[in-house]
Each structure stands twice: as structure tokens, then as C-alpha cells.
C-alpha positions in Angstrom: 24.5 -77.0 41.4 21.4 -74.9 41.7 19.3 -75.1 44.8 15.6 -74.6 44.7 14.7 -71.9 47.4 11.3 -73.5 48.1 12.7 -77.0 49.0 15.6 -78.9 50.4 16.6 -80.4 47.1 18.9 -79.4 44.3 17.2 -78.7 40.9 20.4 -78.9 38.7 23.9 -80.2 38.8 26.9 -79.3 36.7 30.0 -81.4 36.2 33.3 -79.8 35.1 36.0 -81.9 33.7 39.4 -80.3 33.9 42.3 -81.5 31.9 45.1 -80.0 34.1 45.1 -80.1 37.9 46.8 -76.7 37.9 43.4 -75.0 37.2 41.3 -76.7 39.9 42.0 -74.1 42.6 41.3 -71.2 40.3 38.0 -72.8 39.1 37.0 -73.5 42.7 37.7 -69.9 43.6 35.7 -68.7 40.6 32.7 -70.9 41.4 32.7 -69.8 45.1 32.7 -66.2 44.0 29.8 -66.7 41.6 27.7 -68.9 43.8 28.5 -67.0 47.0 27.2 -69.7 49.4 25.7 -68.7 52.7 28.1 -68.9 55.6 31.2 -69.2 53.4 33.7 -66.5 54.5 36.6 -67.7 52.3 36.5 -66.0 49.0 39.5 -67.7 47.3 42.1 -65.8 45.3 42.8 -66.2 41.7 46.6 -66.5 41.3 47.2 -64.1 38.4 44.3 -61.8 39.0 44.7 -58.0 39.1 42.5 -55.3 40.6 41.2 -53.6 37.4 38.9 -51.1 39.2 41.3 -48.1 38.6 41.7 -49.0 34.9 38.0 -49.4 34.5 37.3 -46.1 36.1 39.8 -44.4 33.8 38.3 -46.0 30.7 34.8 -45.0 31.8 35.8 -41.4 32.3 37.5 -41.3 28.9 34.3 -42.7 27.3 32.1 -40.3 29.2 34.3 -37.3 28.0 34.2 -38.6 24.4 30.4 -38.8 24.5 30.1 -35.4 26.2 32.3 -33.8 23.5 30.1 -35.4 20.8 27.0 -33.8 22.4 28.2 -30.3 23.4 31.3 -29.8 21.3 35.0 -30.3 21.9 35.1 -28.9 25.5 37.5 -31.3 27.1 40.6 -32.7 25.4 42.2 -35.8 26.8 45.9 -36.4 25.9 47.6 -39.7 26.7 51.3 -39.4 27.5 53.8 -42.1 28.1 53.3 -42.0 31.9 49.7 -40.9 32.4 46.6 -39.4 30.9 46.3 -35.6 31.2 43.1 -33.7 30.8 43.3 -30.3 29.3 40.2 -28.2 29.7 39.7 -25.2 27.5 39.3 -22.2 29.9 40.0 -18.5 29.8 43.7 -18.0 30.3 44.0 -16.2 33.7 47.4 -14.7 32.8 46.1 -13.1 29.6 46.9 -9.4 29.7 49.0 -9.6 32.9 52.3 -9.6 31.0 51.6 -7.7 27.7 55.2 -8.2 26.4 55.6 -11.8 27.7 57.6 -12.9 30.8 59.9 -15.7 31.9 58.6 -17.5 35.0 60.7 -19.6 37.3 60.2 -22.5 39.7 62.4 -24.7 41.9 61.3 -28.2 42.8 63.3 -31.0 44.5 66.6 -29.2 43.9 66.0 -28.5 40.2 65.2 -25.2 38.6 62.6 -24.7 35.9 61.9 -21.9 33.4 58.8 -21.3 31.3 57.6 -18.5 29.1 54.3 -16.7 29.5 53.3 -15.1 26.2 51.2 -12.0 25.8 48.0 -14.1 25.2 48.5 -15.7 28.7 49.6 -19.1 27.4 52.5 -20.8 29.2 55.1 -22.7 27.2 57.2 -25.2 29.1 59.2 -28.1 27.6 57.6 -27.8 24.2 54.0 -27.9 25.6 51.6 -25.0 26.0 49.4 -24.7 29.0 46.5 -22.4 29.7 46.9 -22.1 33.5 49.9 -21.9 35.8 48.6 -24.9 37.7 48.6 -27.1 34.6 52.2 -26.1 33.8 53.2 -26.9 37.5 51.4 -30.2 37.4 53.5 -31.3 34.4 56.6 -30.9 36.6 55.4 -32.3 39.9 53.2 -35.1 38.4 51.3 -35.9 41.6 47.9 -34.3 41.3 46.6 -30.8 41.9 49.2 -28.0 42.4 48.6 -24.3 43.0 50.6 -22.9 40.1 50.1 -19.3 41.4 52.3 -20.2 44.4 54.6 -22.6 42.5 55.8 -20.2 39.8 57.7 -17.0 40.4 58.6 -14.0 38.2 61.1 -11.2 38.4 59.5 -7.9 39.5 60.8 -4.4 38.5 63.5 -4.7 41.1 64.7 -8.0 39.8 63.5 -9.9 42.8 61.7 -13.2 42.4 58.1 -13.0 43.6 55.3 -15.5 43.5 53.0 -15.4 40.5 50.0 -14.7 42.6 51.4 -11.2 43.3 50.8 -10.4 39.6 47.0 -10.7 40.2 47.0 -8.0 42.8 
């Protein structure tokens, strides 16, 4: 039904014939959401609906990155893993030149010990994947957002003691 705002009369009327009574509640909820009548506080829920906002946001970001890469070159690379989408941004490697002969770095997290290799070019190899920054390598282990890799990883100094990676920058 369509109401004419200038009068007290309806201008159109629609009739929906439904074959199965199972769909009546969902159709009513859909019509109430579209029409949004004044004074109606009940929105109605669709039985098998999902909140797709997060998925939509992710897809929009991927499309934006794809378009941006097409305009200014391949600056951001998006890799989809089995569990989540990981963004790898090409940046200068902050460890480049710090360990000229390479170095093993160590970490402990939730009772497990981890090792990675920092090559002379500053790239970190862990579990068959190369990372440009200590934070990116740490995020692959923790899998919960941003991590300060400079505090997460440790290396053995000249005395054989484990010290945080941020000490190498000093």
C-alpha cells in the first residue's frame, strides 16, 4: 500500500499471494522494514538472516585496494589464507643491515617457543613465509591484530643472552 502524503487516502494497494504459510512471518518482517511505518517500533526478524556488515566491509576494502593498485601500481598485496585475509604492504625492511650475516630470532607465546630467521637483507622467514617486518611475523603467530614485533621477538647477544629485538635498533 502506498499512502499519498497530501491526503488521507491510499493511492496504491498490492496483494501478495503466498503458497506456503511458512513464509508469511518473513514477508511481513521484510515489508515492515521496507515501509518503515510511523510509530512502529517492532522491526521483525528474518529467521535465517545474518549480519553481513563485516563481510561487506572486507569485500569493499579488497575492491578498493585492487582499484588503488591498478591506478598507482602494485603497492598493497592482499593474500587470503585459510583462516583470514592478510595484508602485506611493501615497505623498507627495518632489519636490513642490522644482522649482516643473518640471525636466528626467538619468541615464546602461550607456552610455545618459536624460531625465525632474519636474513642479511632484513627479511624474516618463519614457517615457510617471508615477512618484511618483525610485527608482521609476530602477527602470523598471535593472529589477533596488531603486535609490536620489536618487543615480541628476541635474539641472542654476544654473551648468549636473549634480549628483545628493539635492543638491536639502539
